[in-house]
A tleap script that builds the chain and sets N, CA, C and O, in Angstrom:
source leaprc.protein.ff14SB
mol = sequence {
  NMET LYS SER ARG MET ASN GLN PHE ILE LEU
  ILE PHE CYS PHE VAL ALA ILE ALA PHE GLY
  HIE ASP SER TYR ASN LYS ARG ALA VAL GLU
  ASP TYR THR LYS LEU LYS TYR LYS THR ALA
  ILE ALA THR ARG THR GLU ASP PRO PRO LYS
  ILE ASP GLY LEU THR ASN ASP ALA ALA TRP
  GLU LYS ALA ILE LEU ALA ASP GLU PHE LEU
  GLN PHE ASP PRO TYR ASN LEU GLU ALA PRO
  THR VAL ARG THR GLU PHE ARG VAL LEU TYR
  ASP ASP LYS TYR LEU TYR ILE ALA PHE ASP
  ASN PHE ASP PRO ASN PRO GLU LYS ILE MET
  ALA ARG MET SER ARG ARG ASP CASP
}
set mol.1.N position { 175.483 -108.879 31.575 }
set mol.1.CA position { 176.320 -108.604 32.599 }
set mol.1.C position { 175.771 -108.938 33.882 }
set mol.1.O position { 176.075 -109.851 34.650 }
set mol.2.N position { 174.443 -107.548 34.028 }
set mol.2.CA position { 173.936 -107.891 35.330 }
set mol.2.C position { 173.766 -110.057 35.758 }
set mol.2.O position { 174.369 -110.740 36.585 }
set mol.3.N position { 172.744 -110.414 34.781 }
set mol.3.CA position { 172.143 -111.331 34.822 }
set mol.3.C position { 173.644 -112.665 35.618 }
set mol.3.O position { 173.600 -113.683 36.309 }
set mol.4.N position { 174.782 -111.814 34.961 }
set mol.4.CA position { 176.227 -113.083 35.236 }
set mol.4.C position { 176.674 -112.504 37.049 }
set mol.4.O position { 177.193 -113.061 38.016 }
set mol.5.N position { 176.169 -111.223 36.792 }
set mol.5.CA position { 176.339 -110.717 38.178 }
set mol.5.C position { 175.685 -111.464 39.688 }
set mol.5.O position { 176.219 -111.826 40.737 }
set mol.6.N position { 174.421 -111.471 39.228 }
set mol.6.CA position { 173.576 -112.211 40.489 }
set mol.6.C position { 173.689 -113.650 40.037 }
set mol.6.O position { 173.242 -114.501 40.806 }
set mol.7.N position { 174.067 -113.920 39.233 }
set mol.7.CA position { 173.860 -116.008 38.916 }
set mol.7.C position { 175.526 -116.427 40.267 }
set mol.7.O position { 175.385 -117.276 41.147 }
set mol.8.N position { 177.109 -115.500 40.061 }
set mol.8.CA position { 178.080 -115.360 40.744 }
set mol.8.C position { 178.138 -114.685 42.234 }
set mol.8.O position { 179.199 -114.774 42.852 }
set mol.9.N position { 177.487 -114.293 42.580 }
set mol.9.CA position { 176.641 -114.106 44.097 }
set mol.9.C position { 175.647 -114.936 44.814 }
set mol.9.O position { 175.428 -115.145 46.007 }
set mol.10.N position { 175.134 -115.328 43.745 }
set mol.10.CA position { 173.887 -116.971 44.162 }
set mol.10.C position { 174.558 -117.343 44.903 }
set mol.10.O position { 174.655 -117.212 46.123 }
set mol.11.N position { 175.623 -118.379 43.395 }
set mol.11.CA position { 176.802 -118.939 43.998 }
set mol.11.C position { 177.630 -119.213 45.299 }
set mol.11.O position { 177.900 -120.096 46.114 }
set mol.12.N position { 177.999 -117.135 44.797 }
set mol.12.CA position { 179.089 -117.555 46.372 }
set mol.12.C position { 178.021 -117.495 47.531 }
set mol.12.O position { 178.548 -118.049 48.496 }
set mol.13.N position { 176.443 -116.963 47.945 }
set mol.13.CA position { 176.289 -116.895 48.933 }
set mol.13.C position { 175.711 -118.505 49.594 }
set mol.13.O position { 175.655 -118.853 50.773 }
set mol.14.N position { 175.302 -119.334 48.251 }
set mol.14.CA position { 175.011 -121.020 48.414 }
set mol.14.C position { 176.439 -121.699 48.944 }
set mol.14.O position { 176.297 -122.873 49.286 }
set mol.15.N position { 177.446 -121.303 49.039 }
set mol.15.CA position { 179.083 -121.561 49.043 }
set mol.15.C position { 179.442 -121.304 51.078 }
set mol.15.O position { 179.864 -121.868 52.087 }
set mol.16.N position { 179.049 -120.423 50.708 }
set mol.16.CA position { 179.278 -119.874 52.070 }
set mol.16.C position { 178.241 -120.248 52.640 }
set mol.16.O position { 178.610 -120.386 53.806 }
set mol.17.N position { 176.947 -120.562 52.581 }
set mol.17.CA position { 176.215 -121.036 53.810 }
set mol.17.C position { 176.328 -121.773 53.956 }
set mol.17.O position { 176.177 -122.013 55.154 }
set mol.18.N position { 176.772 -123.251 52.925 }
set mol.18.CA position { 176.964 -124.136 53.024 }
set mol.18.C position { 178.342 -125.185 53.707 }
set mol.18.O position { 178.447 -126.212 54.378 }
set mol.19.N position { 179.212 -124.211 53.068 }
set mol.19.CA position { 180.735 -124.154 54.521 }
set mol.19.C position { 180.108 -123.796 55.795 }
set mol.19.O position { 179.286 -124.490 56.394 }
set mol.20.N position { 180.413 -123.030 56.040 }
set mol.20.CA position { 179.942 -121.834 56.932 }
set mol.20.C position { 178.873 -122.917 57.991 }
set mol.20.O position { 179.358 -123.291 59.058 }
set mol.21.N position { 177.700 -123.283 57.683 }
set mol.21.CA position { 176.986 -123.726 58.358 }
set mol.21.C position { 178.032 -124.942 58.879 }
set mol.21.O position { 178.417 -124.931 60.048 }
set mol.22.N position { 178.439 -125.921 58.002 }
set mol.22.CA position { 179.393 -127.138 58.127 }
set mol.22.C position { 180.193 -127.315 59.394 }
set mol.22.O position { 179.927 -128.006 60.378 }
set mol.23.N position { 181.161 -126.593 59.170 }
set mol.23.CA position { 182.108 -125.689 60.220 }
set mol.23.C position { 181.437 -124.738 61.322 }
set mol.23.O position { 181.975 -123.834 61.960 }
set mol.24.N position { 180.455 -125.075 61.356 }
set mol.24.CA position { 179.949 -124.010 63.339 }
set mol.24.C position { 178.882 -125.431 63.677 }
set mol.24.O position { 178.428 -125.691 64.791 }
set mol.25.N position { 178.681 -126.085 62.648 }
set mol.25.CA position { 177.825 -127.399 63.356 }
set mol.25.C position { 179.549 -128.678 64.358 }
set mol.25.O position { 179.522 -129.289 65.427 }
set mol.26.N position { 180.546 -128.555 63.451 }
set mol.26.CA position { 181.458 -129.472 64.025 }
set mol.26.C position { 182.288 -128.595 65.024 }
set mol.26.O position { 183.266 -129.159 65.513 }
set mol.27.N position { 182.017 -127.143 65.448 }
set mol.27.CA position { 182.526 -126.692 66.484 }
set mol.27.C position { 181.484 -126.606 67.461 }
set mol.27.O position { 182.031 -126.119 68.450 }
set mol.28.N position { 180.161 -126.837 67.745 }
set mol.28.CA position { 179.482 -127.026 68.586 }
set mol.28.C position { 179.199 -128.507 69.294 }
set mol.28.O position { 178.746 -128.730 70.417 }
set mol.29.N position { 179.595 -129.393 68.316 }
set mol.29.CA position { 179.984 -130.407 68.585 }
set mol.29.C position { 180.969 -130.971 69.662 }
set mol.29.O position { 180.858 -131.731 70.624 }
set mol.30.N position { 182.122 -130.165 68.995 }
set mol.30.CA position { 183.003 -130.160 69.894 }
set mol.30.C position { 182.958 -129.831 71.065 }
set mol.30.O position { 183.220 -130.686 71.912 }
set mol.31.N position { 182.679 -128.757 71.384 }
set mol.31.CA position { 182.277 -127.684 72.373 }
set mol.31.C position { 181.519 -128.306 72.842 }
set mol.31.O position { 181.557 -127.865 73.991 }
set mol.32.N position { 180.613 -129.245 72.839 }
set mol.32.CA position { 179.167 -129.824 73.519 }
set mol.32.C position { 180.154 -131.311 74.343 }
set mol.32.O position { 180.042 -131.661 75.518 }
set mol.33.N position { 180.830 -131.777 73.558 }
set mol.33.CA position { 181.176 -132.670 74.600 }
set mol.33.C position { 182.244 -133.010 75.715 }
set mol.33.O position { 182.536 -134.008 76.374 }
set mol.34.N position { 182.672 -131.753 75.614 }
set mol.34.CA position { 183.043 -130.662 77.179 }
set mol.34.C position { 182.159 -130.722 77.782 }
set mol.34.O position { 182.635 -130.866 78.908 }
set mol.35.N position { 181.500 -130.720 77.846 }
set mol.35.CA position { 180.205 -130.689 78.531 }
set mol.35.C position { 179.188 -131.618 79.410 }
set mol.35.O position { 178.017 -131.410 79.729 }
set mol.36.N position { 180.323 -133.055 79.771 }
set mol.36.CA position { 179.625 -133.697 80.264 }
set mol.36.C position { 179.596 -133.837 81.349 }
set mol.36.O position { 180.681 -133.592 81.876 }
set mol.37.N position { 178.489 -134.268 82.304 }
set mol.37.CA position { 178.399 -134.139 84.003 }
set mol.37.C position { 179.311 -134.533 84.780 }
set mol.37.O position { 178.596 -134.183 85.720 }
set mol.38.N position { 180.057 -134.861 85.199 }
set mol.38.CA position { 181.141 -134.760 86.682 }
set mol.38.C position { 180.678 -134.611 87.842 }
set mol.38.O position { 180.021 -133.624 88.172 }
set mol.39.N position { 180.954 -135.547 88.586 }
set mol.39.CA position { 180.502 -136.101 90.010 }
set mol.39.C position { 181.793 -135.878 90.741 }
set mol.39.O position { 183.011 -135.947 90.579 }
set mol.40.N position { 180.769 -135.535 91.738 }
set mol.40.CA position { 182.505 -135.806 92.756 }
set mol.40.C position { 182.283 -136.531 93.404 }
set mol.40.O position { 181.153 -137.017 93.357 }
set mol.41.N position { 183.254 -137.013 94.379 }
set mol.41.CA position { 183.133 -138.258 94.690 }
set mol.41.C position { 183.698 -138.106 96.555 }
set mol.41.O position { 184.920 -138.258 96.542 }
set mol.42.N position { 183.400 -137.965 97.433 }
set mol.42.CA position { 183.359 -137.438 98.536 }
set mol.42.C position { 184.083 -138.979 99.601 }
set mol.42.O position { 183.582 -140.068 99.881 }
set mol.43.N position { 184.657 -138.713 99.743 }
set mol.43.CA position { 185.576 -139.641 100.797 }
set mol.43.C position { 185.165 -139.418 102.315 }
set mol.43.O position { 184.914 -138.373 102.914 }
set mol.44.N position { 185.180 -141.192 102.890 }
set mol.44.CA position { 184.790 -140.828 103.873 }
set mol.44.C position { 185.910 -140.887 105.110 }
set mol.44.O position { 186.924 -141.539 104.863 }
set mol.45.N position { 185.806 -140.251 106.435 }
set mol.45.CA position { 186.980 -140.152 107.001 }
set mol.45.C position { 186.694 -140.305 108.223 }
set mol.45.O position { 185.648 -139.745 108.552 }
set mol.46.N position { 187.351 -140.976 109.202 }
set mol.46.CA position { 187.744 -141.624 110.731 }
set mol.46.C position { 187.920 -139.784 111.443 }
set mol.46.O position { 187.021 -139.264 112.104 }
set mol.47.N position { 188.656 -139.395 111.256 }
set mol.47.CA position { 188.982 -138.047 111.370 }
set mol.47.C position { 188.391 -136.923 110.535 }
set mol.47.O position { 188.545 -136.737 109.329 }
set mol.48.N position { 187.421 -135.943 111.728 }
set mol.48.CA position { 187.120 -135.113 110.951 }
set mol.48.C position { 188.460 -134.118 110.665 }
set mol.48.O position { 189.580 -134.110 111.175 }
set mol.49.N position { 187.742 -133.162 109.466 }
set mol.49.CA position { 189.040 -131.717 109.482 }
set mol.49.C position { 188.741 -130.877 110.527 }
set mol.49.O position { 187.747 -130.984 111.246 }
set mol.50.N position { 189.616 -130.023 110.613 }
set mol.50.CA position { 189.639 -128.801 111.710 }
set mol.50.C position { 189.052 -127.721 111.150 }
set mol.50.O position { 189.441 -127.539 109.996 }
set mol.51.N position { 188.502 -127.178 111.421 }
set mol.51.CA position { 186.972 -126.256 110.408 }
set mol.51.C position { 188.372 -124.483 110.961 }
set mol.51.O position { 188.543 -123.693 111.890 }
set mol.52.N position { 188.818 -124.740 109.901 }
set mol.52.CA position { 189.679 -123.149 110.072 }
set mol.52.C position { 189.841 -122.688 108.795 }
set mol.52.O position { 190.755 -121.899 108.556 }
set mol.53.N position { 189.018 -123.099 107.849 }
set mol.53.CA position { 188.689 -121.881 106.121 }
set mol.53.C position { 190.466 -122.764 105.583 }
set mol.53.O position { 190.789 -121.973 104.697 }
set mol.54.N position { 191.440 -123.651 105.623 }
set mol.54.CA position { 192.189 -123.812 105.638 }
set mol.54.C position { 191.988 -125.589 104.985 }
set mol.54.O position { 191.165 -126.393 105.422 }
set mol.55.N position { 193.130 -125.887 103.701 }
set mol.55.CA position { 192.837 -127.366 103.174 }
set mol.55.C position { 194.077 -128.138 103.699 }
set mol.55.O position { 194.211 -129.311 103.350 }
set mol.56.N position { 194.925 -127.601 104.453 }
set mol.56.CA position { 196.323 -128.254 104.690 }
set mol.56.C position { 196.272 -129.285 105.990 }
set mol.56.O position { 197.221 -129.619 106.700 }
set mol.57.N position { 195.138 -129.614 106.070 }
set mol.57.CA position { 194.385 -130.964 107.608 }
set mol.57.C position { 194.962 -132.221 106.706 }
set mol.57.O position { 195.005 -132.198 105.476 }
set mol.58.N position { 195.395 -133.314 107.527 }
set mol.58.CA position { 195.624 -134.338 107.136 }
set mol.58.C position { 194.718 -134.981 106.536 }
set mol.58.O position { 194.904 -135.726 105.574 }
set mol.59.N position { 192.976 -134.576 107.414 }
set mol.59.CA position { 191.530 -135.571 106.687 }
set mol.59.C position { 192.040 -134.583 105.119 }
set mol.59.O position { 192.452 -135.370 104.267 }
set mol.60.N position { 192.059 -133.789 104.861 }
set mol.60.CA position { 191.623 -133.004 103.503 }
set mol.60.C position { 193.110 -134.071 102.299 }
set mol.60.O position { 192.862 -134.655 101.244 }
set mol.61.N position { 194.279 -133.980 102.882 }
set mol.61.CA position { 194.668 -134.531 102.127 }
set mol.61.C position { 194.626 -135.873 101.107 }
set mol.61.O position { 195.298 -136.176 100.121 }
set mol.62.N position { 193.345 -136.631 101.924 }
set mol.62.CA position { 193.162 -137.940 101.658 }
set mol.62.C position { 192.114 -137.840 100.938 }
set mol.62.O position { 191.981 -138.857 100.256 }
set mol.63.N position { 191.222 -137.006 100.754 }
set mol.63.CA position { 190.117 -136.107 100.013 }
set mol.63.C position { 190.218 -136.301 98.573 }
set mol.63.O position { 191.127 -135.531 98.265 }
set mol.64.N position { 189.801 -136.904 97.461 }
set mol.64.CA position { 189.617 -136.539 96.043 }
set mol.64.C position { 189.438 -135.079 95.864 }
set mol.64.O position { 188.610 -134.261 96.264 }
set mol.65.N position { 190.859 -135.020 94.875 }
set mol.65.CA position { 190.811 -133.861 94.380 }
set mol.65.C position { 189.647 -133.594 93.193 }
set mol.65.O position { 189.542 -134.342 92.221 }
set mol.66.N position { 188.901 -132.574 93.384 }
set mol.66.CA position { 187.605 -131.961 91.971 }
set mol.66.C position { 187.958 -130.064 91.240 }
set mol.66.O position { 187.785 -128.966 91.769 }
set mol.67.N position { 188.604 -130.544 89.564 }
set mol.67.CA position { 189.141 -129.107 89.783 }
set mol.67.C position { 189.132 -129.253 88.105 }
set mol.67.O position { 190.174 -128.872 87.570 }
set mol.68.N position { 187.752 -129.919 86.935 }
set mol.68.CA position { 188.478 -129.786 86.319 }
set mol.68.C position { 186.892 -128.879 85.664 }
set mol.68.O position { 185.896 -129.440 85.207 }
set mol.69.N position { 187.102 -127.430 85.812 }
set mol.69.CA position { 186.296 -126.680 85.748 }
set mol.69.C position { 186.300 -126.416 84.171 }
set mol.69.O position { 187.402 -126.463 83.625 }
set mol.70.N position { 185.024 -126.107 83.278 }
set mol.70.CA position { 185.521 -124.909 82.100 }
set mol.70.C position { 184.323 -123.314 82.727 }
set mol.70.O position { 183.278 -123.098 83.340 }
set mol.71.N position { 185.599 -122.499 81.919 }
set mol.71.CA position { 184.556 -120.925 82.404 }
set mol.71.C position { 183.774 -121.064 81.099 }
set mol.71.O position { 183.994 -121.811 80.145 }
set mol.72.N position { 182.518 -119.896 81.343 }
set mol.72.CA position { 182.025 -119.499 79.834 }
set mol.72.C position { 182.253 -117.945 79.544 }
set mol.72.O position { 182.181 -117.337 78.476 }
set mol.73.N position { 182.546 -117.504 80.803 }
set mol.73.CA position { 182.897 -115.786 80.048 }
set mol.73.C position { 184.222 -115.853 80.901 }
set mol.73.O position { 184.373 -116.324 82.028 }
set mol.74.N position { 185.304 -115.152 79.919 }
set mol.74.CA position { 185.029 -114.302 79.164 }
set mol.74.C position { 185.426 -115.550 77.637 }
set mol.74.O position { 185.344 -115.181 76.465 }
set mol.75.N position { 185.720 -116.578 77.944 }
set mol.75.CA position { 186.367 -117.310 76.666 }
set mol.75.C position { 185.114 -119.053 76.991 }
set mol.75.O position { 185.035 -119.954 77.825 }
set mol.76.N position { 184.379 -118.616 75.682 }
set mol.76.CA position { 183.073 -120.039 76.495 }
set mol.76.C position { 184.153 -121.432 76.639 }
set mol.76.O position { 185.122 -121.448 75.880 }
set mol.77.N position { 184.024 -122.227 77.315 }
set mol.77.CA position { 183.701 -123.371 77.008 }
set mol.77.C position { 185.450 -124.104 77.547 }
set mol.77.O position { 185.642 -125.320 77.527 }
set mol.78.N position { 186.572 -123.070 77.999 }
set mol.78.CA position { 187.386 -122.938 77.661 }
set mol.78.C position { 188.263 -123.575 79.382 }
set mol.78.O position { 187.581 -124.100 80.262 }
set mol.79.N position { 189.825 -123.367 79.531 }
set mol.79.CA position { 189.884 -123.880 81.146 }
set mol.79.C position { 189.899 -122.423 81.924 }
set mol.79.O position { 190.126 -121.444 81.213 }
set mol.80.N position { 189.733 -122.268 82.960 }
set mol.80.CA position { 189.437 -121.014 83.341 }
set mol.80.C position { 190.905 -120.426 83.434 }
set mol.80.O position { 191.978 -120.971 83.176 }
set mol.81.N position { 190.606 -119.068 83.908 }
set mol.81.CA position { 191.766 -118.084 84.040 }
set mol.81.C position { 192.230 -118.059 85.285 }
set mol.81.O position { 193.386 -117.886 85.672 }
set mol.82.N position { 191.119 -118.269 85.970 }
set mol.82.CA position { 191.280 -118.408 87.813 }
set mol.82.C position { 191.158 -119.994 88.390 }
set mol.82.O position { 190.157 -120.326 89.024 }
set mol.83.N position { 192.059 -120.773 88.169 }
set mol.83.CA position { 191.740 -122.334 89.384 }
set mol.83.C position { 191.066 -121.721 90.216 }
set mol.83.O position { 191.037 -120.640 90.806 }
set mol.84.N position { 190.138 -123.339 90.070 }
set mol.84.CA position { 189.220 -123.338 91.761 }
set mol.84.C position { 189.524 -124.990 92.036 }
set mol.84.O position { 189.835 -125.720 91.095 }
set mol.85.N position { 189.403 -125.477 93.374 }
set mol.85.CA position { 189.486 -126.767 93.013 }
set mol.85.C position { 188.602 -127.090 94.436 }
set mol.85.O position { 188.361 -126.158 95.203 }
set mol.86.N position { 188.207 -128.256 94.689 }
set mol.86.CA position { 187.112 -128.509 96.031 }
set mol.86.C position { 187.517 -129.784 96.257 }
set mol.86.O position { 188.173 -130.407 95.422 }
set mol.87.N position { 187.111 -130.344 97.564 }
set mol.87.CA position { 186.942 -131.357 98.298 }
set mol.87.C position { 186.039 -131.657 99.052 }
set mol.87.O position { 185.509 -130.706 99.625 }
set mol.88.N position { 185.584 -132.851 99.311 }
set mol.88.CA position { 184.534 -133.474 99.921 }
set mol.88.C position { 184.697 -134.674 100.565 }
set mol.88.O position { 184.988 -135.731 100.006 }
set mol.89.N position { 184.457 -134.469 102.075 }
set mol.89.CA position { 184.568 -135.535 102.988 }
set mol.89.C position { 183.031 -135.654 103.743 }
set mol.89.O position { 182.117 -134.830 103.715 }
set mol.90.N position { 183.077 -136.724 104.291 }
set mol.90.CA position { 181.914 -137.324 104.866 }
set mol.90.C position { 182.384 -138.176 106.415 }
set mol.90.O position { 183.467 -138.751 106.534 }
set mol.91.N position { 181.742 -138.135 107.088 }
set mol.91.CA position { 181.429 -139.067 108.580 }
set mol.91.C position { 179.615 -139.706 108.918 }
set mol.91.O position { 178.698 -139.989 108.146 }
set mol.92.N position { 179.697 -139.722 109.965 }
set mol.92.CA position { 178.462 -140.257 110.084 }
set mol.92.C position { 177.915 -139.772 110.606 }
set mol.92.O position { 176.969 -140.258 111.225 }
set mol.93.N position { 178.405 -137.956 110.619 }
set mol.93.CA position { 177.453 -137.320 111.142 }
set mol.93.C position { 177.786 -136.169 110.468 }
set mol.93.O position { 176.848 -135.372 110.448 }
set mol.94.N position { 178.837 -135.771 109.875 }
set mol.94.CA position { 178.523 -134.580 108.860 }
set mol.94.C position { 179.396 -134.627 107.389 }
set mol.94.O position { 180.280 -135.397 107.014 }
set mol.95.N position { 178.754 -133.468 106.734 }
set mol.95.CA position { 179.664 -133.682 105.263 }
set mol.95.C position { 180.525 -132.467 105.252 }
set mol.95.O position { 180.170 -131.569 106.015 }
set mol.96.N position { 181.632 -132.262 104.500 }
set mol.96.CA position { 182.475 -131.412 104.673 }
set mol.96.C position { 182.861 -131.235 103.915 }
set mol.96.O position { 183.734 -131.996 103.498 }
set mol.97.N position { 182.301 -129.554 102.854 }
set mol.97.CA position { 182.857 -129.275 101.946 }
set mol.97.C position { 184.157 -128.223 101.895 }
set mol.97.O position { 183.891 -127.295 102.659 }
set mol.98.N position { 185.740 -127.987 101.142 }
set mol.98.CA position { 186.247 -127.335 101.157 }
set mol.98.C position { 186.648 -126.936 99.834 }
set mol.98.O position { 186.862 -127.794 98.977 }
set mol.99.N position { 186.833 -125.030 99.465 }
set mol.99.CA position { 187.251 -124.971 98.252 }
set mol.99.C position { 188.407 -124.160 98.397 }
set mol.99.O position { 188.516 -123.461 99.404 }
set mol.100.N position { 189.561 -124.166 97.244 }
set mol.100.CA position { 190.715 -123.447 97.402 }
set mol.100.C position { 190.473 -122.483 95.942 }
set mol.100.O position { 190.045 -123.130 94.986 }
set mol.101.N position { 190.645 -121.430 95.778 }
set mol.101.CA position { 190.174 -120.398 94.851 }
set mol.101.C position { 191.656 -119.586 94.985 }
set mol.101.O position { 192.023 -118.740 95.799 }
set mol.102.N position { 192.302 -120.168 93.910 }
set mol.102.CA position { 193.552 -119.447 93.275 }
set mol.102.C position { 193.133 -117.864 92.562 }
set mol.102.O position { 193.238 -117.630 91.358 }
set mol.103.N position { 192.661 -116.903 93.562 }
set mol.103.CA position { 192.455 -115.349 92.906 }
set mol.103.C position { 194.074 -115.080 93.116 }
set mol.103.O position { 194.777 -115.579 93.995 }
set mol.104.N position { 194.477 -114.167 92.085 }
set mol.104.CA position { 195.943 -113.721 92.270 }
set mol.104.C position { 195.861 -112.190 92.829 }
set mol.104.O position { 196.887 -111.561 93.086 }
set mol.105.N position { 194.738 -111.721 92.971 }
set mol.105.CA position { 194.265 -110.246 93.375 }
set mol.105.C position { 193.248 -110.229 94.791 }
set mol.105.O position { 192.358 -109.392 94.942 }
set mol.106.N position { 193.549 -111.275 95.748 }
set mol.106.CA position { 192.192 -111.439 96.577 }
set mol.106.C position { 191.761 -109.645 97.099 }
set mol.106.O position { 190.715 -108.996 97.095 }
set mol.107.N position { 193.023 -109.390 97.461 }
set mol.107.CA position { 192.898 -108.012 97.976 }
set mol.107.C position { 191.362 -107.052 97.350 }
set mol.107.O position { 190.548 -106.313 97.903 }
set mol.108.N position { 191.543 -107.539 95.994 }
set mol.108.CA position { 190.139 -106.330 95.254 }
set mol.108.C position { 188.941 -107.361 95.238 }
set mol.108.O position { 188.069 -107.219 94.381 }
set mol.109.N position { 188.874 -108.278 96.051 }
set mol.109.CA position { 187.554 -109.214 96.089 }
set mol.109.C position { 186.807 -108.175 97.567 }
set mol.109.O position { 187.094 -108.070 98.759 }
set mol.110.N position { 185.619 -107.489 96.546 }
set mol.110.CA position { 184.854 -106.560 96.903 }
set mol.110.C position { 183.345 -107.082 98.425 }
set mol.110.O position { 182.164 -106.779 98.259 }
set mol.111.N position { 183.622 -107.496 99.119 }
set mol.111.CA position { 182.349 -108.043 99.789 }
set mol.111.C position { 181.679 -107.033 100.793 }
set mol.111.O position { 182.565 -106.420 101.389 }
set mol.112.N position { 180.520 -106.681 101.153 }
set mol.112.CA position { 180.176 -106.038 102.168 }
set mol.112.C position { 179.396 -106.639 103.439 }
set mol.112.O position { 178.547 -107.525 103.346 }
set mol.113.N position { 179.720 -106.158 104.392 }
set mol.113.CA position { 179.284 -106.937 105.409 }
set mol.113.C position { 177.656 -106.878 105.849 }
set mol.113.O position { 177.001 -105.847 105.694 }
set mol.114.N position { 177.170 -107.930 106.333 }
set mol.114.CA position { 175.890 -108.222 107.009 }
set mol.114.C position { 175.364 -108.044 108.735 }
set mol.114.O position { 176.012 -107.763 109.743 }
set mol.115.N position { 174.562 -108.210 108.619 }
set mol.115.CA position { 173.998 -108.367 109.660 }
set mol.115.C position { 174.431 -109.917 110.401 }
set mol.115.O position { 174.311 -109.941 111.626 }
set mol.116.N position { 174.814 -110.907 109.874 }
set mol.116.CA position { 175.335 -111.624 110.482 }
set mol.116.C position { 176.614 -112.080 110.510 }
set mol.116.O position { 177.102 -113.094 111.010 }
set mol.117.N position { 177.145 -111.059 109.814 }
set mol.117.CA position { 178.536 -110.965 109.803 }
set mol.117.C position { 178.883 -110.656 111.156 }
set mol.117.O position { 179.913 -111.074 111.684 }
set mol.118.N position { 178.107 -109.989 111.677 }
set mol.118.CA position { 179.281 -109.215 112.992 }
set mol.118.C position { 178.676 -110.057 114.190 }
set mol.118.O position { 179.119 -109.917 115.330 }
savepdb mol mol.pdb
quit
């Protein structure tokens, strides 16, 4: 009886390891394919954007939007719970980068003033 029970446990462990390992590897490969390197394309501009913290300037409207991010916390390799977008422009002199961070509660963001902020 004890020998039969040991055989059952051994077979069960073998099957669990074999099938569990296979499904884990498939999931890992699927997730890994999401981690492709992405390239942001900078758009040349003749009229530099107004530097005011807003992205409603006509120059920013011409810039290519980059927004396909993935999060790692709390849900690994999923669409972010809070959306972020950015755009890149350049001219003969400068590189311009603008971010739009869509936080549902921006008043809860805590930041400390430093010497250079005065």
